[in-house]
C-alpha positions as CSV (number, residue, x, y, z in Angstrom):
1,M,3.1,21.1,-3.8
2,I,2.9,20.8,-7.5
3,S,5.5,18.0,-7.6
4,F,3.5,16.1,-5.0
5,L,0.4,16.3,-7.2
6,I,2.3,15.2,-10.2
7,T,3.7,12.2,-8.3
8,L,0.2,11.4,-7.0
9,Q,-1.2,11.6,-10.5
10,R,1.5,9.2,-11.8
11,M,0.9,6.8,-8.9
12,L,-2.9,6.8,-9.5
13,R,-2.4,6.1,-13.2
14,A,-0.1,3.2,-12.3
15,I,-2.7,1.8,-9.9
16,L,-5.4,2.1,-12.5
17,K,-3.2,0.4,-15.1
18,G,-2.2,-2.2,-12.5
19,L,-5.9,-3.2,-11.9
20,K,-5.7,-5.1,-15.2
21,E,-2.8,-7.2,-14.1
22,P,-3.5,-10.4,-12.1
23,E,-0.4,-10.1,-9.9
24,F,-1.4,-6.5,-8.9
25,Q,-5.0,-7.7,-8.2
26,V,-3.8,-10.4,-5.9
27,L,-1.5,-8.0,-4.0
28,L,-4.2,-5.4,-3.7
29,T,-6.7,-8.0,-2.4
30,L,-4.1,-9.3,0.1
31,T,-3.3,-5.8,1.2
32,V,-7.0,-4.9,1.7
33,F,-7.7,-8.2,3.5
34,T,-4.7,-7.7,5.8
35,L,-5.8,-4.2,6.7
36,I,-9.4,-5.2,7.3
37,S,-8.5,-8.2,9.4
38,G,-6.2,-6.1,11.6
39,T,-8.9,-3.5,11.9
40,I,-11.5,-6.0,12.9
41,F,-9.1,-7.6,15.4
42,Y,-8.0,-4.4,17.1
43,S,-11.5,-3.0,17.3
44,T,-12.9,-6.2,18.8
45,V,-10.1,-7.5,21.0
46,E,-8.3,-4.3,21.9
47,G,-11.5,-2.2,22.1
48,L,-10.3,0.5,19.7
49,R,-12.7,2.5,17.6
50,V,-12.8,1.3,13.9
51,L,-10.9,4.4,12.7
52,D,-8.3,4.0,15.4
53,A,-8.0,0.3,14.6
54,L,-7.4,1.0,10.9
55,Y,-5.0,3.8,11.7
56,F,-3.0,1.4,14.0
57,S,-3.0,-1.3,11.3
58,V,-1.7,1.1,8.7
59,T,1.0,2.6,11.0
60,T,2.1,-0.9,12.1
61,L,2.3,-2.4,8.6
62,S,4.0,0.7,7.2
63,T,6.6,0.4,10.1
64,V,5.9,4.0,11.1
65,G,4.6,3.0,14.6
66,Y,4.1,6.4,16.2
67,G,3.6,4.7,19.6
68,D,0.3,6.4,20.3
69,F,-1.5,3.0,20.3
70,S,-0.2,-0.3,21.4
71,P,-1.8,-3.7,22.2
72,Q,-2.9,-4.0,25.8
73,T,-3.8,-7.7,25.9
74,D,-1.4,-10.6,25.7
75,F,-3.5,-12.0,22.8
76,G,-3.2,-8.6,21.1
77,K,0.6,-8.6,21.5
78,V,0.9,-12.1,20.0
79,F,-1.4,-11.2,17.2
80,T,0.6,-8.1,16.5
81,M,3.8,-10.0,16.2
82,V,2.4,-12.4,13.7
83,Y,0.5,-9.6,11.9
84,I,3.8,-7.6,11.5
85,F,5.8,-10.5,10.0
86,A,3.0,-11.5,7.6
87,G,1.7,-8.0,6.8
88,I,5.0,-6.3,6.1
89,G,5.8,-8.8,3.3
90,I,2.5,-8.2,1.7
91,I,2.7,-4.4,2.0
92,V,6.3,-4.4,0.6
93,G,5.2,-6.5,-2.3
94,F,2.3,-4.2,-3.0
95,V,4.3,-1.0,-2.8
96,T,7.1,-2.5,-4.9
97,K,4.5,-3.4,-7.6
98,I,3.1,0.2,-7.6
99,F,6.7,1.5,-8.0
100,E,7.3,-0.9,-10.9
101,L,4.1,0.2,-12.6
102,T,4.9,3.9,-12.1
103,T,8.4,3.5,-13.5
104,K,7.1,1.4,-16.4
105,N,4.5,4.2,-17.2
106,K,7.2,6.8,-17.0
107,I,9.5,4.9,-19.4
108,E,6.7,4.3,-21.8
109,S,5.7,8.0,-21.8
110,K,9.3,9.0,-22.6
111,Q,9.5,6.4,-25.4
112,K,6.2,7.8,-26.9
113,K,7.6,11.3,-26.8
114,A,10.8,10.2,-28.4
115,Q,8.9,8.4,-31.2
116,K,6.8,11.5,-31.8
117,K,9.9,13.7,-31.9
118,S,11.7,11.3,-34.3
119,S,8.6,11.0,-36.6
120,L,8.4,14.8,-36.9
121,E,12.0,15.1,-38.0
């Protein structure tokens, strides 16, 4: 549990730092827009509750796909096919950027510790 909290803390730090970078801002905006558009579509066309529609959007784009929800209309199935191909690229880009920022922060932290240690010697 402690390792999970440490990892979560590192990820949140990276996200906060990333908010200053234009590339991260664009990826975050695209990710949020993609999830909102999927949520709106599935709640209106497929008749899902908003929370269920968001849940379905997240599980679809994260490629988890539990199978508890699926599009029932032909229009919903066509939308989902397009949504998957467009959305997965955006989500992968966003997650990759978070990973890069987390790794960068970890490296910078180690460098600072090494500089402190060398300055004390």
